[in-house]
N, C-alpha and C positions, 0 to 999 in steps of 0.2 A: 120239930125238924126231922129227926132221926126216924119218926114213924111213918114221916111222909118219903123218907130215902127206901124204907123198908116195904112200904107198898107200891112204890114205884118198880122198885126191884122184882118183888112179886108179879106185877104185871107184866113186867119185860119176859119174865120167865114163861108166863101163861100165853101170851100173844106169841113169842118165839115158837111155843111147842103148837100152836094154832096154824102159824105160818108153814110148818113143816108137815103137818098132817095130811092138812088140804092141798089137792093138786093143783098145779101151777096155772095160772089164768082164772081160775074161779074167783067168784066175788069174794067168799069167805077167805081165801088165800090174801086177796088184795087187803083185805079190811083188816085181816090178823098182821100183816105186814106193816100197815100204816099205824096201826095203834101200838106195834112194836116198835116203830121208830122211835115215835111222839114219847113214848114210855120210857125209852134209853135216853132221850134227851132230858127228861126231867129227872130222871135217876142219876144221870151224870151230872147235872148242874147242881143237885142237892149234894151228891157227893163233893164235889170241887169246894162248896161250902163249907164241909168238915175237913177236908183233908188241910194236911200242912203242906204236903207237896202236890197239888192238883193234875200232875201231868198224865195219870192213868185216865182220869175225867176228861181232860182235854183232848187225851189219843181217841178215847171212846167217841166222843161227838165229832172229831175230824174223821173217823172212819166209817161212821154212820151215814154220815153227812155225802162223804164219797160215794158210799154204794146208792145212797138214795137217788142222787144225780144221776148215776149210771142207770138206775132202773127207769127213770124217767125219760132218757134220752130215745128219740127215735129208734126204729130198729136197726139200720142200717148206718148208724154215725159212728160206730165204734171200729 
């Protein structure tokens, strides 16, 4: 399970860099962002499994999910 957490964290870093490199609106930017989000959920879930106090993992899931909802909202709703 620790190896899974390390691999998920590596994917978070890789896809996060990809989302930053590609221009906003490009397909690769969206693809990298989606993979970043799902990798973050997997990493936070495995981190919560290992932690004595999973507060940081829960906070990470909350903030990532909130950002995900904002991104999926139609343009003029915010």
